C-alpha positions as CSV (number, residue, x, y, z in Angstrom):
1,M,-28.0,61.8,-134.9
2,E,-25.7,58.7,-134.6
3,I,-24.2,56.8,-131.7
4,D,-20.9,55.2,-131.9
5,N,-17.7,54.6,-130.1
6,I,-15.9,57.3,-132.2
7,N,-12.7,57.8,-130.0
8,N,-12.3,54.4,-129.0
9,D,-12.9,54.5,-125.5
10,E,-15.2,52.1,-123.6
11,Y,-18.2,55.0,-124.0
12,M,-20.4,55.5,-126.7
13,D,-20.4,58.9,-128.2
14,V,-22.8,61.3,-130.2
15,M,-22.6,62.6,-133.5
16,A,-25.2,65.1,-134.7
17,V,-25.8,67.3,-137.7
18,T,-27.5,70.7,-137.6
19,S,-29.3,73.0,-139.5
20,A,-26.6,75.7,-138.6
21,D,-24.3,73.4,-141.4
22,K,-22.1,71.8,-138.7
23,V,-21.4,68.3,-137.7
24,W,-20.7,67.7,-133.9
25,V,-19.0,64.6,-132.3
26,I,-19.5,64.9,-128.6
27,D,-17.9,62.5,-126.1
28,G,-20.0,60.3,-124.5
29,K,-18.2,60.1,-121.3
30,N,-18.2,63.9,-120.2
31,G,-20.1,65.6,-123.0
32,N,-17.2,67.7,-124.5
33,E,-16.5,68.1,-128.0
34,I,-14.4,65.8,-129.7
35,W,-14.4,67.7,-133.0
36,H,-16.9,69.6,-135.4
37,W,-16.9,70.2,-139.1
38,N,-18.5,73.0,-141.1
39,A,-20.6,71.9,-144.0
40,T,-21.6,73.8,-146.9
41,N,-25.8,73.4,-146.7
42,N,-28.3,72.5,-144.4
43,L,-27.2,68.6,-143.5
44,Y,-29.8,66.1,-142.9
45,S,-28.2,62.8,-142.7
46,I,-25.3,61.0,-141.0
47,A,-24.2,57.5,-140.5
48,T,-20.9,56.1,-139.0
49,G,-18.5,53.0,-140.2
50,D,-14.9,52.0,-140.8
51,L,-14.8,53.4,-144.4
52,N,-11.1,52.6,-145.1
53,N,-10.5,49.7,-142.8
54,D,-8.1,51.4,-140.6
55,G,-9.9,50.3,-137.2
56,Q,-11.2,53.8,-136.7
57,I,-15.0,54.8,-136.8
58,D,-15.4,57.3,-139.5
59,V,-18.5,59.6,-140.2
60,V,-20.6,60.3,-143.5
61,V,-22.8,63.1,-144.0
62,A,-25.2,64.6,-146.5
63,G,-27.1,67.8,-147.1
64,Y,-29.5,69.6,-149.4
65,D,-26.4,70.6,-151.6
66,R,-26.5,67.2,-152.9
67,V,-23.1,66.5,-151.7
68,V,-21.9,63.2,-149.6
69,T,-18.8,63.9,-147.6
70,A,-16.7,61.3,-145.5
71,L,-15.0,62.3,-142.6
72,Y,-12.1,60.8,-140.4
73,G,-13.6,59.9,-137.2
74,N,-10.3,60.8,-135.4
75,N,-10.3,64.6,-136.5
76,G,-13.1,65.4,-138.9
77,T,-10.9,66.1,-141.8
78,I,-12.3,65.1,-145.2
79,I,-11.6,61.6,-146.7
80,W,-13.6,62.1,-149.7
81,Q,-16.7,64.1,-151.4
82,F,-19.3,62.7,-153.7
83,F,-21.3,65.2,-155.9
84,C,-24.8,63.9,-157.0
85,N,-25.1,66.0,-159.9
86,R,-28.4,64.1,-161.2
């Protein structure tokens, strides 16, 4: 789980990964879903930061399929994926 201001309002929001292969981004002000993303395998790690220096917080997740995926914070679409083949 991660806490960050993903939608650039004055409230911190919640980002969570689940064993149901989903990333959820939840509005900290009202508890509504901002967006979610369907993954390919059990996720276990999540982090946030402005990866592409556009002023928007992005989300990075990893799972047991050994794929690291970076997602745009404003809508959850894929920025890039890194496949850990070793």
